[in-house]
A tleap script that builds the chain and sets N, CA, C and O, in Angstrom:
source leaprc.protein.ff14SB
mol = sequence {
  NMET LYS LYS LYS GLU GLY MET TYR VAL HIE
  PHE SER ILE ASP GLU VAL ASN TRP ASN VAL
  ILE ALA PRO LEU VAL VAL LEU SER LEU ILE
  LEU LEU PHE THR ALA LEU ILE SER LEU TYR
  LYS ALA GLU GLU THR LYS GLY PRO LYS TRP
  MET TRP VAL LEU ILE ILE ILE PHE MET GLN
  MET ILE GLY PRO ILE VAL TYR PHE VAL ILE
  GLY ARG LYS ASP CARG
}
set mol.1.N position { 0.881 -1.070 -0.245 }
set mol.1.CA position { -0.033 0.080 -0.069 }
set mol.1.C position { 0.798 1.314 0.093 }
set mol.1.O position { 1.634 1.505 0.976 }
set mol.2.N position { 0.500 2.031 -0.761 }
set mol.2.CA position { 1.248 3.367 -0.561 }
set mol.2.C position { 0.511 4.274 0.528 }
set mol.2.O position { -0.671 4.196 0.863 }
set mol.3.N position { 1.455 5.122 0.986 }
set mol.3.CA position { 1.284 6.012 2.013 }
set mol.3.C position { 1.022 7.359 1.578 }
set mol.3.O position { 1.931 7.879 0.930 }
set mol.4.N position { -0.134 8.123 1.810 }
set mol.4.CA position { -0.264 9.271 1.344 }
set mol.4.C position { -1.095 10.346 2.556 }
set mol.4.O position { -2.260 10.194 2.923 }
set mol.5.N position { -0.263 11.298 2.972 }
set mol.5.CA position { -0.916 12.140 3.920 }
set mol.5.C position { -1.192 11.507 5.109 }
set mol.5.O position { -2.160 12.022 5.669 }
set mol.6.N position { -0.674 10.527 5.742 }
set mol.6.CA position { -1.291 9.565 6.876 }
set mol.6.C position { -2.286 8.907 6.524 }
set mol.6.O position { -3.071 8.499 7.381 }
set mol.7.N position { -2.467 8.672 5.285 }
set mol.7.CA position { -3.703 7.366 4.928 }
set mol.7.C position { -2.931 6.361 3.839 }
set mol.7.O position { -1.909 6.475 3.163 }
set mol.8.N position { -3.698 5.568 3.971 }
set mol.8.CA position { -3.318 4.298 3.097 }
set mol.8.C position { -4.040 4.511 1.816 }
set mol.8.O position { -5.243 4.691 2.003 }
set mol.9.N position { -3.695 4.543 0.651 }
set mol.9.CA position { -4.309 4.473 -0.582 }
set mol.9.C position { -3.985 2.843 -1.240 }
set mol.9.O position { -2.894 2.287 -1.365 }
set mol.10.N position { -5.119 2.430 -1.530 }
set mol.10.CA position { -5.163 1.171 -2.203 }
set mol.10.C position { -4.395 1.126 -3.612 }
set mol.10.O position { -4.339 2.138 -4.310 }
set mol.11.N position { -3.805 -0.089 -4.005 }
set mol.11.CA position { -3.264 -0.140 -5.208 }
set mol.11.C position { -4.491 -0.178 -6.371 }
set mol.11.O position { -5.639 -0.540 -6.113 }
set mol.12.N position { -4.162 0.137 -7.311 }
set mol.12.CA position { -5.053 0.288 -8.602 }
set mol.12.C position { -4.966 -1.256 -9.342 }
set mol.12.O position { -3.923 -1.906 -9.263 }
set mol.13.N position { -6.046 -1.722 -9.995 }
set mol.13.CA position { -5.921 -3.107 -10.431 }
set mol.13.C position { -4.991 -3.298 -11.649 }
set mol.13.O position { -4.783 -4.395 -12.167 }
set mol.14.N position { -4.331 -1.874 -12.147 }
set mol.14.CA position { -3.576 -2.087 -13.203 }
set mol.14.C position { -1.808 -2.564 -12.465 }
set mol.14.O position { -0.860 -2.943 -13.153 }
set mol.15.N position { -1.800 -2.405 -11.060 }
set mol.15.CA position { -0.562 -2.486 -10.419 }
set mol.15.C position { -0.385 -3.864 -9.634 }
set mol.15.O position { 0.463 -4.103 -8.774 }
set mol.16.N position { -1.638 -4.946 -10.255 }
set mol.16.CA position { -1.326 -6.030 -9.756 }
set mol.16.C position { -0.638 -7.031 -10.722 }
set mol.16.O position { -0.796 -7.075 -11.942 }
set mol.17.N position { 0.115 -7.787 -9.999 }
set mol.17.CA position { 1.175 -8.760 -10.788 }
set mol.17.C position { 0.241 -10.064 -11.020 }
set mol.17.O position { 0.158 -10.961 -10.181 }
set mol.18.N position { -0.485 -10.067 -12.313 }
set mol.18.CA position { -1.445 -11.124 -12.882 }
set mol.18.C position { -0.813 -12.414 -12.991 }
set mol.18.O position { -1.484 -13.416 -12.740 }
set mol.19.N position { 0.734 -12.543 -13.432 }
set mol.19.CA position { 1.561 -13.261 -13.753 }
set mol.19.C position { 1.603 -14.223 -12.382 }
set mol.19.O position { 1.654 -15.441 -12.549 }
set mol.20.N position { 1.584 -13.732 -11.172 }
set mol.20.CA position { 1.473 -14.623 -9.903 }
set mol.20.C position { 0.264 -14.709 -9.438 }
set mol.20.O position { -0.042 -15.746 -8.850 }
set mol.21.N position { -0.611 -13.759 -9.571 }
set mol.21.CA position { -2.162 -13.905 -8.821 }
set mol.21.C position { -2.767 -15.321 -9.701 }
set mol.21.O position { -3.028 -16.380 -9.128 }
set mol.22.N position { -2.907 -15.124 -11.028 }
set mol.22.CA position { -3.842 -15.674 -12.093 }
set mol.22.C position { -3.462 -17.429 -11.638 }
set mol.22.O position { -4.349 -18.253 -11.421 }
set mol.23.N position { -2.268 -17.674 -11.578 }
set mol.23.CA position { -2.153 -19.241 -11.594 }
set mol.23.C position { -2.502 -19.560 -10.026 }
set mol.23.O position { -2.971 -20.672 -9.781 }
set mol.24.N position { -2.323 -18.770 -9.111 }
set mol.24.CA position { -3.025 -18.974 -7.801 }
set mol.24.C position { -4.611 -19.373 -7.864 }
set mol.24.O position { -5.166 -20.429 -7.560 }
set mol.25.N position { -5.063 -18.316 -8.298 }
set mol.25.CA position { -6.446 -18.369 -8.629 }
set mol.25.C position { -7.199 -19.597 -9.239 }
set mol.25.O position { -8.278 -20.064 -8.876 }
set mol.26.N position { -6.421 -19.989 -10.200 }
set mol.26.CA position { -6.758 -21.148 -10.980 }
set mol.26.C position { -6.488 -22.510 -10.002 }
set mol.26.O position { -7.398 -23.305 -9.767 }
set mol.27.N position { -5.234 -22.657 -9.510 }
set mol.27.CA position { -4.955 -23.636 -8.516 }
set mol.27.C position { -6.144 -24.131 -7.502 }
set mol.27.O position { -6.606 -25.235 -7.210 }
set mol.28.N position { -6.421 -22.750 -7.097 }
set mol.28.CA position { -7.622 -22.608 -6.035 }
set mol.28.C position { -8.894 -22.900 -6.352 }
set mol.28.O position { -9.647 -23.336 -5.482 }
set mol.29.N position { -9.284 -22.719 -7.541 }
set mol.29.CA position { -10.580 -22.939 -7.944 }
set mol.29.C position { -10.648 -24.714 -8.169 }
set mol.29.O position { -11.581 -25.427 -7.799 }
set mol.30.N position { -9.318 -25.201 -8.916 }
set mol.30.CA position { -9.475 -26.649 -9.107 }
set mol.30.C position { -9.340 -27.276 -8.105 }
set mol.30.O position { -9.778 -28.423 -8.189 }
set mol.31.N position { -8.821 -26.948 -6.977 }
set mol.31.CA position { -8.802 -27.736 -5.560 }
set mol.31.C position { -10.259 -27.630 -5.236 }
set mol.31.O position { -10.945 -28.651 -5.219 }
set mol.32.N position { -10.810 -26.366 -4.959 }
set mol.32.CA position { -12.324 -26.239 -4.465 }
set mol.32.C position { -13.096 -26.978 -5.025 }
set mol.32.O position { -13.888 -27.577 -4.297 }
set mol.33.N position { -13.161 -27.210 -6.475 }
set mol.33.CA position { -14.203 -27.948 -7.365 }
set mol.33.C position { -13.823 -29.443 -7.153 }
set mol.33.O position { -14.743 -30.236 -6.952 }
set mol.34.N position { -12.548 -29.883 -7.183 }
set mol.34.CA position { -12.246 -31.312 -7.040 }
set mol.34.C position { -12.562 -31.618 -5.634 }
set mol.34.O position { -13.282 -32.616 -5.603 }
set mol.35.N position { -12.290 -31.120 -4.358 }
set mol.35.CA position { -12.526 -31.310 -3.222 }
set mol.35.C position { -14.159 -31.855 -3.110 }
set mol.35.O position { -14.587 -32.961 -2.781 }
set mol.36.N position { -14.844 -30.674 -3.503 }
set mol.36.CA position { -16.339 -30.655 -3.613 }
set mol.36.C position { -17.050 -31.839 -4.103 }
set mol.36.O position { -17.919 -32.498 -3.533 }
set mol.37.N position { -16.423 -32.021 -5.488 }
set mol.37.CA position { -16.845 -33.214 -5.993 }
set mol.37.C position { -16.635 -34.624 -5.214 }
set mol.37.O position { -17.554 -35.381 -4.902 }
set mol.38.N position { -15.278 -34.833 -4.961 }
set mol.38.CA position { -14.653 -36.069 -4.075 }
set mol.38.C position { -15.775 -35.947 -2.848 }
set mol.38.O position { -16.119 -37.082 -2.518 }
set mol.39.N position { -16.295 -35.152 -2.251 }
set mol.39.CA position { -16.890 -35.192 -0.791 }
set mol.39.C position { -18.340 -35.302 -1.381 }
set mol.39.O position { -19.181 -35.868 -0.682 }
set mol.40.N position { -18.693 -34.824 -2.571 }
set mol.40.CA position { -20.246 -35.352 -3.054 }
set mol.40.C position { -20.351 -36.909 -3.511 }
set mol.40.O position { -21.415 -37.527 -3.489 }
set mol.41.N position { -19.108 -37.465 -3.928 }
set mol.41.CA position { -19.111 -38.900 -4.234 }
set mol.41.C position { -19.019 -39.723 -2.997 }
set mol.41.O position { -19.628 -40.775 -2.805 }
set mol.42.N position { -18.140 -39.097 -2.123 }
set mol.42.CA position { -17.695 -40.213 -1.000 }
set mol.42.C position { -19.300 -40.501 0.175 }
set mol.42.O position { -20.185 -39.749 0.585 }
set mol.43.N position { -19.029 -41.798 0.330 }
set mol.43.CA position { -20.085 -42.324 1.054 }
set mol.43.C position { -19.914 -41.923 2.604 }
set mol.43.O position { -20.875 -41.574 3.290 }
set mol.44.N position { -18.818 -41.993 3.008 }
set mol.44.CA position { -18.532 -41.617 4.320 }
set mol.44.C position { -17.209 -40.807 4.379 }
set mol.44.O position { -16.206 -40.925 3.675 }
set mol.45.N position { -17.448 -40.021 5.321 }
set mol.45.CA position { -16.173 -38.816 5.619 }
set mol.45.C position { -16.209 -39.020 7.206 }
set mol.45.O position { -17.073 -39.570 7.887 }
set mol.46.N position { -14.843 -38.326 7.642 }
set mol.46.CA position { -14.575 -38.351 9.148 }
set mol.46.C position { -15.231 -36.944 9.456 }
set mol.46.O position { -14.771 -35.841 9.159 }
set mol.47.N position { -16.138 -37.166 9.965 }
set mol.47.CA position { -17.095 -35.881 10.466 }
set mol.47.C position { -18.268 -35.540 9.387 }
set mol.47.O position { -18.182 -35.955 8.231 }
set mol.48.N position { -19.149 -34.916 9.747 }
set mol.48.CA position { -20.342 -34.630 8.812 }
set mol.48.C position { -19.881 -33.802 7.470 }
set mol.48.O position { -18.835 -33.155 7.437 }
set mol.49.N position { -20.779 -33.901 6.387 }
set mol.49.CA position { -20.348 -33.408 5.170 }
set mol.49.C position { -20.584 -31.975 5.175 }
set mol.49.O position { -19.715 -31.313 4.607 }
set mol.50.N position { -21.647 -31.287 5.731 }
set mol.50.CA position { -21.790 -30.078 5.830 }
set mol.50.C position { -20.597 -29.269 6.499 }
set mol.50.O position { -20.223 -28.166 6.101 }
set mol.51.N position { -20.023 -30.002 7.626 }
set mol.51.CA position { -18.836 -29.361 7.894 }
set mol.51.C position { -17.649 -29.268 6.939 }
set mol.51.O position { -16.778 -28.400 7.012 }
set mol.52.N position { -17.696 -30.168 6.109 }
set mol.52.CA position { -16.556 -30.229 5.304 }
set mol.52.C position { -16.848 -29.421 3.984 }
set mol.52.O position { -15.897 -29.046 3.299 }
set mol.53.N position { -18.132 -29.148 3.619 }
set mol.53.CA position { -18.401 -28.391 2.783 }
set mol.53.C position { -17.912 -26.609 3.069 }
set mol.53.O position { -17.395 -25.812 2.286 }
set mol.54.N position { -18.347 -26.437 4.578 }
set mol.54.CA position { -17.985 -25.120 5.168 }
set mol.54.C position { -16.304 -25.069 5.040 }
set mol.54.O position { -15.738 -24.199 4.378 }
set mol.55.N position { -15.700 -25.968 5.661 }
set mol.55.CA position { -14.088 -26.039 5.589 }
set mol.55.C position { -13.582 -25.834 4.188 }
set mol.55.O position { -12.719 -24.987 3.956 }
set mol.56.N position { -13.972 -26.401 3.487 }
set mol.56.CA position { -13.535 -26.339 1.730 }
set mol.56.C position { -13.631 -24.872 1.181 }
set mol.56.O position { -12.719 -24.224 0.668 }
set mol.57.N position { -15.006 -24.463 1.411 }
set mol.57.CA position { -15.312 -23.231 0.829 }
set mol.57.C position { -14.724 -21.943 1.481 }
set mol.57.O position { -14.294 -20.979 0.849 }
set mol.58.N position { -14.762 -22.057 2.737 }
set mol.58.CA position { -14.510 -20.707 3.353 }
set mol.58.C position { -12.767 -20.852 3.917 }
set mol.58.O position { -12.199 -19.802 4.216 }
set mol.59.N position { -12.152 -21.913 4.012 }
set mol.59.CA position { -10.689 -21.737 4.157 }
set mol.59.C position { -9.715 -21.882 2.951 }
set mol.59.O position { -8.527 -22.177 3.082 }
set mol.60.N position { -10.393 -21.624 1.655 }
set mol.60.CA position { -9.712 -21.476 0.341 }
set mol.60.C position { -8.841 -22.232 0.398 }
set mol.60.O position { -9.119 -23.189 1.120 }
set mol.61.N position { -7.672 -22.271 -0.130 }
set mol.61.CA position { -6.584 -23.144 -0.497 }
set mol.61.C position { -6.412 -24.231 0.414 }
set mol.61.O position { -6.350 -25.388 -0.002 }
set mol.62.N position { -6.326 -23.935 1.664 }
set mol.62.CA position { -6.242 -24.892 2.625 }
set mol.62.C position { -7.027 -25.750 3.113 }
set mol.62.O position { -6.623 -26.727 3.743 }
set mol.63.N position { -8.359 -25.473 2.864 }
set mol.63.CA position { -9.569 -26.116 3.230 }
set mol.63.C position { -9.524 -27.679 2.348 }
set mol.63.O position { -9.481 -28.793 2.870 }
set mol.64.N position { -9.544 -27.438 1.253 }
set mol.64.CA position { -9.517 -28.782 0.245 }
set mol.64.C position { -8.347 -29.594 0.477 }
set mol.64.O position { -8.375 -30.818 0.606 }
set mol.65.N position { -7.229 -28.804 0.529 }
set mol.65.CA position { -5.960 -29.936 1.425 }
set mol.65.C position { -6.424 -30.569 2.598 }
set mol.65.O position { -6.155 -31.767 2.688 }
set mol.66.N position { -7.034 -30.066 3.485 }
set mol.66.CA position { -7.255 -30.654 4.792 }
set mol.66.C position { -8.165 -31.685 4.683 }
set mol.66.O position { -8.017 -32.774 5.238 }
set mol.67.N position { -9.261 -31.328 3.868 }
set mol.67.CA position { -9.869 -32.334 3.479 }
set mol.67.C position { -9.606 -33.743 2.705 }
set mol.67.O position { -10.279 -34.769 2.803 }
set mol.68.N position { -8.465 -33.523 1.922 }
set mol.68.CA position { -8.005 -34.634 1.142 }
set mol.68.C position { -6.869 -35.334 2.229 }
set mol.68.O position { -6.482 -36.476 1.978 }
set mol.69.N position { -6.430 -34.734 3.245 }
set mol.69.CA position { -5.192 -34.986 4.020 }
set mol.69.C position { -6.171 -35.958 5.238 }
set mol.69.O position { -5.931 -37.129 5.532 }
set mol.70.N position { -7.195 -35.184 5.757 }
set mol.70.CA position { -7.959 -35.578 7.146 }
set mol.70.C position { -9.410 -36.104 6.741 }
set mol.70.O position { -9.730 -37.238 7.096 }
set mol.71.N position { -10.100 -35.492 6.171 }
set mol.71.CA position { -11.648 -35.659 5.952 }
set mol.71.C position { -12.004 -37.205 5.452 }
set mol.71.O position { -12.803 -37.973 5.987 }
set mol.72.N position { -11.204 -37.439 4.300 }
set mol.72.CA position { -11.780 -38.886 3.770 }
set mol.72.C position { -11.584 -39.890 4.637 }
set mol.72.O position { -10.656 -39.953 5.444 }
set mol.73.N position { -12.487 -40.719 4.479 }
set mol.73.CA position { -12.317 -42.098 5.171 }
set mol.73.C position { -11.425 -42.939 4.414 }
set mol.73.O position { -11.357 -42.758 3.198 }
set mol.74.N position { -10.627 -43.971 5.052 }
set mol.74.CA position { -9.782 -44.708 4.156 }
set mol.74.C position { -10.673 -45.561 3.385 }
set mol.74.O position { -11.799 -45.808 3.817 }
set mol.75.N position { -10.231 -46.066 2.197 }
set mol.75.CA position { -10.731 -47.088 1.392 }
set mol.75.C position { -10.540 -48.635 1.372 }
set mol.75.O position { -11.118 -49.318 0.527 }
savepdb mol mol.pdb
quit
């Protein structure tokens, strides 16, 4: 953020480095949809499915990873 007269001014959209942001957004969306599809198809999970939906959606990139590592039952 740039400082101007004691106040913070937000960056404009032109100042964002899209070469870094775009792959992270795509990766996050892929993880999100893959985790939600896996959860939908799962017969059993460790914990209620509604809880995993909230974790996957609201914890951004970490939520789907936590679901894949902890939430799925062993097959």
